[in-house]
N, C-alpha and C positions, 0 to 999 in steps of 0.2 A: 626212797625206792625211787624217783623221781632221777636223783643224780646219779643212781646207780645205773638203772635205765639207758641214760644219756652216754655212760662210758661203757658201757655195753654196745651200745650203737655206735660209737666212735674207735671201740677196738675191730670193730666187724666191716666197718668204712675200711680200714686201713690193712685188712687182713683180705677186701673184695679189691683194694688196689694190689696190695702187695701180688697177689695171686694174676691180675691183669700185667701187671710186669713180668712176670715167670711165666706167661703163656705166649706175649709179645715178642716176646725177645730169643724164642727159640723155638724151632721149627719143630713140626711141620707148619705151614701159613695156610691160611684159606685165602690165596691170592683172589680167588674167583668171586667170593664173597664181599670181601673186602673194597673189591672196583665197584660191585654194584650197590655196596654200602653208601658207595664213596659218588654215585651218581645219584643213589636217592638223595644224600645230603646234600649234594651241589646245583645240580644242574633241574631239581625240584625243586627245590628252594628261590634258584636264581632271581627270577620274575617280580617274586613277592619281593625280596633285598632290596632290587634293584629300583623298584617304582615306591617304595620305601625310601630311600635314599634321597631319590630325585626329588622327591615332597619335601625332604627336610633338609637339602640344599636351597631349596627356595625359600624357603621359610626361615631358615637361617640369616640368609644375605637380605631377604625384605624386613626383619626385625632387626640388624646391625648397622643397616645404610643410614638410618635417621643419626642414631646415636653419633657413629663416625661423622655426617654431615656438621650436627651441631659443631665439630673443632676443625673443620676445613680439612677434615684428613680421610675424603669418601677414597680417596687411590689406592687405602691400605686395603680396602674391603676384600681386593682377593686374596690379599696375607692373610688377615687377619680367616677367612674361609678356610682357607687352604690346609692351616695349620690347626684350628678348632677341630676338620673333617678327621684328618687323619692322622691328630691326635686322639681322639676321645669319641666324635661322632659319629664316623664310620664303626669302627668297631663295636660298641655301645649298640648301635643299630643294628647289624648286622646278628651281634652276641645276642640280645633280645627277643627277635626274631627266632633266630634258630631255639632259643631255651621256647619257644613257647610253642611250636612248628614239633622242632625236631625232639625234645624231652618229652613232650603227650606220645609222640607216637611211640619215640622207641618204651617208656615205663608205661603206655598201656601192652601195647604188645608181649613184651617178654611177662607180662601178670596175667594177660589171658593165657599163652603159653604156658604158664606155671601154674593156673587158675587148672586147665585143662590137662594137664600133668604131662603135657606133651616135653618140656626138659626133663623128664622122669623117664620117659619115655626112648629120649637121645642119650641116658646115658647107659639106660637096660642094652641097645642096641651097639654102645661102642662107638657112640659119636661121640666127640665133646664139644658137648654144648659151652663149654663157657667160652671156649674158642672159638665157635663158629657164631655164637648169637650176643657174644659183652665183647670181646674183642676185635672185631670188624668194624660192632658199630661205634668206639670209641677212638679207634684209628682213624675208623672216617672225618668224624665230626676233627679230629683234632688238624685231621690234612685239607678237609677241603673248607675249614672257618679262614685261615689268609687269603685264600684265593678270593672265596664272596667276600669278603673286608675290601681286595684291590676292587673287584668290580662297582662295590657301593663307596667309595672315596671316588671312583673314576665319575658315577653317575650325581653321586651331590654336587661334582664340582660343576660336574655338566649342565646342571639346575639350577646352581649360583648362578653361572655365565648365560646363560636364556633369563634368569631376571635383570642380571648387569646389561646386559646387550640392550633391552627392551626400554631399559630406561637412559643409558647415556649412549648407546651403539656404539663401546666398547668391542674391537674385535677380537676375535678368539685368541689368534696368537699373542697379541698382546695381555688378555686374562689370564691365558694359561703361562706365560713366563713370568709376571710376574707371582703367581700361583706356586711355584715349581721354585721359586727362587728363594722362597721363604723358608721352601723344606728341608730339613739337612738330615745325614744319614742315618742318627738319633733318634728321628722322627719314627723313620720308617723300620726299623729293624727292632724298635719298641711296638709300633702296631702291629709285628707281623708277629711278636713273641705272646704279646699280650692276646693276640685273635685265637691265638692255637691252646692257649692256655686257656681261655676261654673253651674251644670247642671240646678239650681236655675234660674240663668239667662237667660240659652240658653232658656228655657222652660218660662218664664215669658215675653221676649222679643221674643221671635217668639209668640207667643199666641196674642201678644197686639197687632203685628204688620198684624198679620192674623184676627184678631177680627174687626178689628177699619181697614180694609183697603177699599180701596176707588174704587168705585162702578165701574164697565165693564171687561173688561176683562182685561186691560192693569193693575189692581190693584192686581189682581194673580203676575203677575213676580214682581211688585211692592216691594209685602208684603214682596216674598221669599226673592228677595235683601235687604231688610234693617235689615230681621229677619238675613241671614247672615254678615253681616258688624257690626253692631252694636253688634251681640251678639260676635263676633269677638273681636271689641275693647271692650267689658265689661269683657272679659277674662282677657287681658293684665292688664286691671285694679285692678282686685281682686286679680291678680296675684299680683302684685305690694305691694300693701296695706296688703294683708295680710304676705309677704316674712315681707315686713317692719314691721309691727306689731311684728313676729315671732322673726327677728333679735333683736330687742327695749328691750321686756319682758322675753323672754326666752333661750336667748341666751346668 
């Protein structure tokens, strides 16, 4: 019975994804609501992501410096930090924060609308609830995650520079020249693709959890919990898959 339920749920998820692309690729588009969701996803998450990335840059630098110093390779620190931040640390920090913040919000919001039958009312009134509620949120998370990752990368490197500067009085230009020299185009585009996939996974999983939540008040909390946990799990899965593909074919 459990295997059957898993297969049925998997089929429902693929049907949900198919409906998303069907609604997203053909007009009419909910442009105004997409922009509103982009504001919610991007601007309202920016401070938390930048603050966390800044601290992560400081901590990573502080932990890495003694190991490099023991080998006399402290000059490699900017290169090490920049590669770690751009390739993995920045996207992961952004993805996990958004999974916790946005995933719970989207899951709980749609579940609440499902419980109070607002979605049914939208269907009766002729509104396209799937396009208005699901497509807009998934598109917003997919578009905004790469932009948030860019901010996270820059702020994390800034935190790293401040730590290095406080110890060695390294100049701003020297640090960022060395950091930028070690970053390749492969690092950049793989980070962008990875973060976009993170955003899509967060949006589609959270929307599915809320849109198909159980009836009753417990359904809201359950939907939010499922959205966060499953989104975080898929972030690590996507990160591993993209990393393996890039290392296998492009490095």
